[in-house]
N, C-alpha and C positions, 0 to 999 in steps of 0.2 A: 553456703554463702560463696559467691564469686567475688574475687578481689583482683582488680587490675591496678597495680601500684601506680601506673602512669596516669590514672584517673583520680588519684588521691591528692587532696590539697596539701598534704604533708610530704609528698614525694620529693626526694632529694633535699630534705631539710634535716635538722638535728633530731626532729621527732621521728623521722623515717628510720634513723639509726637505732632508735629505741622502740621499735615496733615488733610485735609478735612475728609477723610475716618475714621481716628482714632477719630477725634473730634465728628463726628456724630454717629459712631457705636462702639466705645470704645474697642479696635480694633476688627474687625470682625473675626470670627472663620473660615469663608469660603469665597469663591469668592463673590465679590460684583458686582452687575450690576447696573449702573447708566444710566437711560434713557436719550438719547440725547436731548429729549424735555425739560429736566430740566436744560440744560446747561445755557440758558440765565438767569434763576433765580439764579442759583448757582454763575454765574459770577457777578450778581448784588450784591449778599450778600457778596462775597469775596471782591469786589470793595469797598464796604462800610465798610469793616473791621469787619463785623459781624461774619464771619466764616473764618477759614484758607483756604488757597489755596490747591488744589490737588497737592501733591508732588510726586506722583507715577512716578518712572523712571524705566523702565524694566531693569533688570540685564542683563549684557552682557553674551553671552553663556559661555565665559571662566571665568567669575567672580564667585568666591565661595560664597555660601550663608553665611550670617552673622553667626558667631559662629562656622563655619566649620574650624577645625584645620587640616584637612587632607592635605591641600596644603602647610602648613608651615613646615619648618625644623628647 
């Protein structure tokens, strides 16, 4: 799975602060790749409450990036 935090609708929100990627990588500067083979282990750790869940949600094509004031009037 490829994750680009800047393409997430949760980027730079309180949800971002409680995301698996931010918790493990403080947030990353680049695209993150999580191997699908790690999914069962990550699910076990999140299920036990040891790490946060992945909160990545792709931003809709018409959704402005966080902090973008170009679309406001």
